[in-house]
C-alpha positions in Angstrom: -76.0 75.3 15.6 -72.7 75.2 17.4 -73.1 75.2 21.3 -70.3 74.9 23.9 -70.3 71.7 25.3 -68.3 72.4 28.3 -69.6 76.1 29.8 -66.9 76.8 32.6 -69.3 79.2 35.1 -68.6 82.3 35.7 -68.1 84.2 38.9 -70.4 87.0 38.9 -71.1 87.9 42.5 -70.8 91.0 44.4 -70.7 90.8 47.9 -72.3 94.0 49.0 -70.1 95.2 52.6 -72.5 95.2 55.5 -72.1 96.7 59.1 -71.5 93.3 60.5 -71.7 94.0 64.6 -74.8 96.3 63.4 -77.1 94.3 66.0 -75.5 91.2 66.9 -72.7 88.4 65.2 -75.1 87.1 64.0 -73.6 83.1 62.4 -75.3 80.1 62.4 -74.5 76.4 61.3 -76.1 75.1 57.7 -79.6 74.7 57.9 -79.6 77.5 60.2 -79.3 74.9 63.2 -77.9 76.6 66.6 -74.5 74.7 67.1 -73.6 72.9 70.2 -70.9 73.9 72.7 -67.6 72.2 72.6 -68.5 68.6 73.6 -65.4 67.6 75.6 -67.0 66.3 78.4 -69.2 63.5 76.6 -66.9 61.2 77.9 -69.3 58.9 80.0 -68.5 56.3 77.0 -65.7 55.2 78.8 -68.3 54.9 82.2 -70.3 52.7 80.4 -71.1 48.9 82.2 -72.6 47.5 78.9 -69.3 46.3 76.7 -71.9 46.6 73.5 -73.1 49.8 73.3 -69.3 50.7 74.3 -68.2 48.9 71.3 -71.3 50.6 69.2 -70.5 54.1 70.3 -66.7 53.2 69.3 -67.8 51.9 66.4 -69.9 55.4 66.0 -66.8 57.3 66.4 -64.3 55.6 63.9 -67.0 56.2 61.3 -67.0 59.9 62.6 -63.2 60.5 62.0 -62.9 58.1 59.1 -66.3 58.7 56.8 -67.6 61.7 58.4 -70.8 62.9 60.2 -72.9 61.9 57.3 -72.7 58.2 58.1 -72.0 58.5 61.9 -75.3 60.2 62.5 -77.3 57.0 62.5 -74.6 54.9 64.6 -75.0 57.1 67.2 -78.9 57.6 67.1 -79.0 53.7 67.2 -76.7 54.3 70.2 -78.8 56.7 72.0 -82.0 54.7 71.6 -80.9 52.0 73.5 -78.8 53.9 76.4 -80.2 55.8 79.3 -76.7 57.7 78.9 -77.3 61.8 78.4 -73.7 62.3 77.2 -74.3 59.8 74.3 -77.7 61.4 73.4 -75.8 64.6 72.9 -73.1 63.1 70.8 -75.8 61.9 68.7 -76.9 65.4 68.5 -74.1 67.2 67.8 -73.2 64.7 65.2 -76.6 65.3 63.7 -75.9 68.9 63.3 -72.9 68.5 61.8 -74.5 66.5 59.2 -77.5 68.8 58.5 -79.9 65.9 58.7 -83.2 67.4 60.3 -84.4 64.5 60.8 -81.8 62.9 63.2 -82.0 66.2 65.1 -85.0 66.0 65.6 -85.1 62.1 66.6 -81.6 62.3 68.9 -82.8 66.1 70.3 -86.0 64.5 71.8 -83.6 61.7 72.7 -82.0 63.8 74.8 -84.6 65.7 76.3 -86.1 62.4 77.2 -83.3 61.6 79.4 -82.6 65.2 80.7 -85.6 67.5 79.8 -83.9 70.6 81.8 -80.5 70.2 79.0 -80.7 73.9 78.1 -78.6 73.3 75.4 -81.1 70.8 73.6 -83.6 73.3 73.6 -82.4 76.0 70.7 -81.3 73.2 68.5 -84.6 71.4 69.0 -86.4 74.6 68.1 -84.5 75.2 65.0 -85.3 72.1 63.5 -88.8 72.2 64.1 -89.1 76.1 62.8 -87.4 74.7 59.9 -89.8 71.8 59.3 -93.0 74.7 59.9 -93.7 72.4 62.9 -95.1 75.5 64.6 -97.5 73.8 67.6 -94.2 71.7 68.4 -92.3 74.6 68.6 -94.5 76.1 71.1 -94.8 73.0 73.3 -91.4 72.7 73.1 -90.4 76.4 74.6 -93.5 75.5 76.9 -91.4 72.4 78.1 -88.4 74.6 78.7 -90.2 76.6 81.1 -91.9 73.8 83.5 -88.1 72.2 83.8 -86.6 75.6 84.4 -84.5 75.2 81.4 -83.6 79.1 80.9 -84.8 80.7 77.7 -81.8 82.8 77.9 -80.7 82.2 74.0 -83.9 83.2 72.9 -82.8 87.1 72.1 -79.5 85.6 70.0 -81.7 82.9 68.2 -84.0 85.8 66.8 -80.9 87.5 65.4 -79.6 83.7 63.6 -83.0 84.2 61.7 -82.9 87.8 61.0 -83.0 87.1 57.3 -85.3 84.2 57.2 -89.2 85.5 57.3 -90.7 82.3 57.9 -88.7 81.3 61.2 -89.3 84.7 62.8 -92.9 84.6 61.3 -93.6 81.6 63.5 -91.5 83.2 66.2 -94.1 85.9 66.6 -97.2 83.7 66.6 -94.7 81.3 69.4 -94.1 83.7 71.8 -97.2 85.4 72.1 -98.4 82.4 73.6 -100.0 83.0 77.2 -97.9 80.4 79.2 -94.7 82.3 78.0 -95.9 85.6 78.6 -93.9 86.3 82.1 -90.7 85.0 80.9 -88.5 87.6 80.8 -86.1 86.4 77.8 -89.3 85.9 75.7 -90.2 89.8 76.2 -86.6 90.9 75.3 -86.9 88.7 72.2 -90.3 90.1 71.1 -88.5 93.5 71.1 -85.5 91.5 68.8 -88.8 90.6 66.3 -90.5 93.9 66.8 -87.2 95.6 65.7 -86.9 93.6 62.1 -90.6 94.1 61.9 -90.0 97.8 61.8 -92.2 98.1 65.0 -89.2 101.4 65.7 -92.1 103.8 67.8 -93.1 101.1 70.0 -89.7 100.2 70.8 -88.8 103.9 71.4 -91.7 104.4 73.7 -91.6 101.6 75.8 -87.9 100.0 75.4 -86.3 101.9 78.4 -88.6 100.1 81.1 -87.4 96.8 79.8 -83.5 97.9 79.7 -83.9 98.6 83.5 -85.1 94.8 84.2 -82.9 93.1 81.7 -79.8 90.9 82.7 -76.3 92.8 81.5 -75.9 90.2 78.7 -78.7 91.4 77.0 -78.3 94.9 77.5 -76.0 95.4 74.0 -78.3 94.0 72.2 -81.2 96.4 73.8 -79.4 99.6 73.7 -78.8 98.9 69.6 -82.0 98.0 69.3 -83.3 101.5 70.9 -80.2 103.5 69.2 -81.0 102.6 66.0 -85.0 102.3 66.2 -84.2 106.3 67.0 -82.4 106.7 63.8 -84.8 104.8 61.9 -87.5 107.5 63.0 -85.2 110.7 61.9 -84.0 110.9 65.4 -80.1 110.5 64.8 -79.3 113.2 67.6 -80.7 111.0 70.2 -79.6 107.4 68.5 -75.8 109.1 69.0 -76.8 110.1 72.3 -78.1 106.8 73.0 -75.1 105.1 72.2 -72.6 107.1 73.6 -74.2 106.6 77.3 -74.5 103.0 76.3 -70.6 103.2 75.6 -70.1 104.9 79.1 -72.3 102.0 80.7 -70.5 99.1 78.3 -67.2 100.6 77.4 -65.9 97.2 75.8 -69.2 96.8 73.8 -67.9 96.5 70.0 -71.3 96.3 69.2 -72.4 99.4 70.9 -68.8 101.3 69.5 -69.3 100.3 65.7 -72.6 101.6 65.6 -71.9 104.6 67.2 -69.2 105.1 64.7 -71.4 104.1 61.9 -74.2 107.1 63.7 -71.2 109.8 64.1 -71.0 109.7 60.1 -74.5 109.9 59.2 -74.6 113.1 61.5 -71.8 115.2 59.3 -68.9 114.0 62.2 -66.9 111.8 60.1 -63.2 113.0 61.3 -64.7 112.3 65.1 -65.7 109.1 63.8 -62.1 107.9 62.3 -60.8 109.5 65.1 -62.4 107.3 67.6 -62.3 104.0 65.3 -58.1 104.3 65.7 -58.4 104.8 69.2 -60.3 101.9 69.9 -57.2 100.1 68.7 -59.7 96.9 67.8 -58.0 93.4 67.0 -57.3 93.4 63.1 -60.2 91.1 62.2 -62.5 93.4 63.9 -60.9 96.4 62.3 -61.7 95.0 58.9 -64.6 94.3 59.6 -65.9 97.7 61.0 -64.0 99.8 59.0 -65.1 98.0 56.2 -68.4 99.3 57.0 -67.4 102.5 58.1 -65.4 103.2 54.7 -68.7 102.0 52.4 -70.7 104.3 54.3 -67.8 107.6 53.8 -68.3 106.5 50.6 -71.9 106.9 50.3 -71.4 110.0 52.6 -69.2 111.4 49.5 -66.0 111.4 51.9 -63.9 109.8 49.3 -60.3 110.6 50.6 -61.5 109.8 54.1 -62.3 106.1 52.5 -58.8 105.9 50.6 -57.1 106.6 53.6 -59.3 104.6 56.0 -59.0 101.5 54.2 -55.6 102.0 52.5 -54.8 101.7 56.5 -56.6 98.6 57.1 -54.9 95.1 57.5 -55.2 92.9 54.1 -55.0 89.6 55.0 -57.4 87.0 56.3 -61.3 86.6 55.0 -62.4 90.1 54.4 -59.2 91.0 51.8 -60.5 90.9 48.6 -63.7 92.9 49.9 -61.4 95.4 51.3 -59.4 95.6 47.9 -62.5 95.7 46.1 -64.1 98.7 47.4 -60.4 100.3 48.0 -59.9 99.9 44.4 -63.6 101.4 43.5 -63.3 104.5 46.0 -59.8 104.8 44.2 -61.2 105.0 40.4 -64.3 106.8 41.6 -61.5 109.8 42.9 -59.9 109.5 39.7 -56.8 107.6 40.8 -56.7 105.2 38.3 -53.4 103.3 38.4 -53.2 102.8 42.0 -57.4 101.5 41.4 -56.2 99.5 38.8 -53.1 97.8 40.6 -55.4 97.0 43.8 -58.5 95.4 41.2 -55.7 93.3 40.2 -55.2 91.6 43.1 -59.1 91.1 44.1 -59.4 87.0 43.5 -62.3 85.2 46.0 -65.6 85.3 45.2 -65.2 88.7 44.0 -62.6 87.4 41.2 -64.9 87.6 37.9 -66.2 90.8 38.8 -62.9 92.1 39.4 -62.4 90.9 36.1 -64.7 92.1 34.2 -64.3 95.0 36.5 -60.9 95.9 34.8 -61.9 95.1 31.1 -64.7 98.2 31.7 -62.3 100.6 33.2 -59.6 99.5 30.4 -61.9 100.1 27.3 -63.1 103.5 29.0 -59.5 105.0 28.9 -58.9 103.6 25.5 -56.4 100.9 26.8 -58.1 97.8 25.6 -54.7 96.5 24.4 -53.8 95.8 28.0 -56.8 93.7 29.2 -55.5 89.9 27.9 -52.3 90.1 29.5 -53.9 91.0 32.9 -56.1 88.4 32.8 -54.4 85.6 31.4 -51.6 86.4 34.3 -55.2 86.5 37.1 -57.0 83.2 35.0 -53.2 81.1 35.8 -53.1 82.3 39.2 -57.3 81.8 40.3 -56.6 78.8 38.2 -59.8 79.7 36.4 -60.5 79.6 32.6 -63.9 80.9 32.7 -62.5 84.3 33.3 -60.9 83.7 29.9 -64.7 82.5 28.5 -66.1 85.6 29.9 -63.7 88.3 28.8 -63.6 86.8 25.2 -67.4 87.7 25.6 -66.4 91.2 26.5 -64.1 91.5 23.7 -66.7 90.6 21.3 -69.5 92.6 22.8 -67.2 95.8 22.3 -66.7 94.6 18.8 -63.3 93.6 19.3 -63.0 89.6 18.3 -59.5 90.1 17.3 -59.1 90.6 21.2 -61.0 87.6 21.9 -58.6 85.5 19.3 -55.9 86.5 20.8 -56.8 86.1 24.8 -58.3 82.4 23.3 -55.0 81.7 21.6 -52.7 82.7 24.4 -54.8 80.7 27.1 -54.3 77.6 25.7 -50.5 77.6 26.4 -51.9 78.2 29.8 -54.7 75.8 30.0 -53.8 73.4 27.3 -56.1 70.8 28.5 -59.5 73.4 28.9 -61.4 72.2 25.4 -63.9 74.9 26.1 -61.6 77.2 25.4 -60.6 76.0 21.8 -64.2 75.4 21.4 -64.6 79.0 21.7 -62.0 80.2 19.6 -63.3 78.1 17.1 -66.6 79.6 17.3 -65.4 83.2 17.2 -62.7 82.5 14.4 -66.4 81.1 12.7 -68.0 84.8 13.6 -65.1 86.8 11.8 -65.4 84.2 8.9 -62.2 82.6 9.5 -63.4 79.3 8.6 -60.6 77.3 7.6 -59.0 78.0 11.2 -62.5 77.2 13.3 -62.5 74.2 10.9 -59.4 73.3 12.4 -60.0 73.8 15.7 -63.6 71.6 15.5 -61.7 68.6 13.8 -58.8 68.8 16.4 -61.4 68.8 19.4 -63.0 65.9 17.3 -60.1 64.0 17.1 -59.8 63.6 20.7 -63.6 63.2 21.6 -64.8 61.0 19.1 -68.1 60.1 20.0 -68.8 63.4 21.5 -72.4 64.7 20.2 -71.6 68.1 20.4 -68.2 68.3 18.6 -69.8 66.5 16.2 -72.6 68.5 15.7 -70.3 71.8 15.6 -68.4 70.4 13.0 -70.9 68.8 10.9 -72.7 72.3 11.2 -69.9 74.4 10.3 -69.2 72.2 7.0 -72.7 72.3 6.2 -72.9 76.1 6.3 -69.1 77.0 5.4 -68.4 74.5 2.6 -71.6 73.2 0.6 -69.4 71.1 -1.5 -68.8 68.9 1.5 -73.0 68.8 2.4 -73.0 64.9 2.3 -69.7 64.8 5.0 -71.3 66.9 7.0 -74.9 65.5 7.0 -73.0 62.2 8.3 -71.7 64.2 11.3 -75.1 65.5 12.5 -76.7 62.3 12.2 -74.4 61.0 14.0 -74.7 63.2 16.9 -78.1 63.1 16.3 -78.0 59.5 17.2 -76.0 60.3 20.6 -78.4 62.8 21.7 -81.6 63.7 19.8 -83.0 65.8 22.3 -80.3 68.7 22.2 -81.4 71.9 20.5 -78.4 73.1 19.0 -78.4 69.3 16.9 -81.9 69.8 16.2 -81.5 72.8 14.9 -78.6 71.6 12.7 -80.9 67.9 11.9 -83.8 70.6 10.8 -81.3 73.2 9.0 -79.9 69.9 7.0 -83.3 69.0 6.0 -84.3 72.2 4.9 -80.9 72.4 2.8 -81.9 69.3 1.4 -85.4 70.0 -0.1 -87.5 68.3 3.0 -89.5 71.1 4.2 -91.9 69.4 6.7 -89.5 67.6 8.1 -87.2 70.5 8.7 -89.9 72.6 10.5 -90.6 70.1 12.5 -87.1 69.5 13.9 -86.6 73.3 13.8 -90.0 73.5 16.0 -88.6 70.7 18.6 -85.5 73.0 18.8 -87.2 75.9 19.4 -89.4 75.2 21.9 -86.2 73.8 23.5 -84.0 76.7 23.4 -85.4 80.2 22.0 -81.8 80.9 20.3 -81.2 83.4 17.4 -79.9 81.3 15.6 -82.8 78.8 15.7 -85.5 81.4 15.3 -83.5 82.7 12.2 -84.0 79.1 10.5 -87.1 77.7 11.8 -88.9 81.5 10.5 -86.9 80.8 7.3 -88.9 77.6 7.1 -92.0 79.1 8.0 -91.8 81.6 5.4 -91.5 79.5 2.8 -94.7 77.5 4.1 -96.8 80.6 3.5 -96.7 81.0 7.5 -95.3 84.8 7.2 -96.9 86.1 10.5 -95.5 83.2 12.4 -92.1 83.6 11.0 -92.0 87.3 11.8 -93.2 86.6 15.4 -90.3 84.1 15.6 -88.1 86.2 14.1 -89.0 89.2 16.5 -88.2 87.0 19.4 -85.0 86.1 18.3 -83.9 89.6 18.2 -84.3 89.7 22.0 -82.0 87.1 22.2 -79.3 88.5 19.9 -80.0 90.8 17.6 -76.0 90.8 16.3 -76.0 87.5 15.0 -74.6 87.5 11.9 -76.8 84.4 11.0 -80.5 86.2 11.6 -79.3 89.8 10.5 -78.7 88.1 7.1 -81.8 86.3 7.1 -84.0 89.1 7.7 -82.3 91.1 5.5 -83.7 88.9 2.9 -87.3 88.4 4.0 -88.0 91.1 6.5 -85.7 94.2 6.5 -88.1 96.3 8.7 -87.4 94.7 12.0 -83.7 96.0 11.8 -85.3 98.9 11.7 -86.2 99.2 15.6 -83.3 96.6 16.7 
């Protein structure tokens, strides 16, 4: 059995465009740890009276700059444990956050709070680490400690929003914030409404949030207004939600969160042109215009306003991190509106995380309009620009699926001049040649690969297997190659399959059965199933063979080896395949 030795992962990622400003700017650092503010004032090191500590801190700082936070975190923590300088403890905590080391964060933040229990910046960092490790009781004690030392809990509402997608964190927060010792804190109450919204408590929010809004600090009003409006929308009161946001915008005319949600509500309420006029009048900065415009564009598409969506998306800035998402959405809207050439031109220029999705879509579109002959030139150019030979592999598979193996061979052949050192492309071509019964060409590619990698078990096995099944006169040479592969790797299912089939062809049925059973248990591949089933059939175990062939059909019903086997022994299985 042949198997791809060096697979290149294909990027098949579709990023849904969401309204990034719907509730809050939910950004978080690795492991969801709340980042510390920029620490430009930690210089008390320079005032240290202890030369040894100064030397240790300078060593830690040198390590941070040269070797990174992972190495420096331990050094800073050691100094912080010996020092009574809060600045060093803060630096140790910040470095632990950068290194994504939860235990170091816990140790450093504990030392920081030992030195200054009122250090408000330390509490969200430590809280996140405690919740990540499910130390719920300790997290509750931490917040109670904060109130006892007059450390403000103003971080809590935003903390909830940062963890909105992490149910384990928000469920712990629900339990913690219900503690009687925290019940009188206004920020705790506000955070509870954020949690209520996450959990769908819309009726309670709509009924009660008004009194909270009148008591809340200005910094929290935008979020609460948005929560109220979105809750009203969820309950079906879209006009009411619109009025809430309009009133909120009057009170907070510079609020981008409120404005973004108002634009969305206007579209949902059938006032798309009003939303577009308001968007252009707002004069958002370029990045924000992209972010909000993408959300509006998606919503316009969903509402059936293709032309308005295309016009809006075409006007948005085409640079920055959202560039590829913008072009991808625009291309799909244009395609849906029948603007094929414009859609294709935009899709060709989509790279980044959507690169493979774009390539896959290009192939689909061109096949749909019977222009498959244009695929290879476009994909080769994209693969070269993206330095991503995985596109070639994926599109070759798509050609084969469309029953155009000659296009797959053409693409792979041309790609070798662009990526001459990517052996997996040549191997892919060898397999495709083999499928087309162009065995001499397949053997040439496999021999060339083995010359480059004489001790590679995958290439030894591939050449040996191909010789064995395509050139029976070379059985001895083939078996020797497979045995060499087996000696190097006796657990690879592809090699086990080749060894088993070689024994079967040589008349050793029992050895064949044992090796093929092992291969099948490791990987239920169609070709292994074809071989294993045939051996079992010859052992008189027909029902077992039929069951394995039935499973093999699920893996690859079009595999020639499997089809030929079933035509010979169980043609009835092909009737429903």
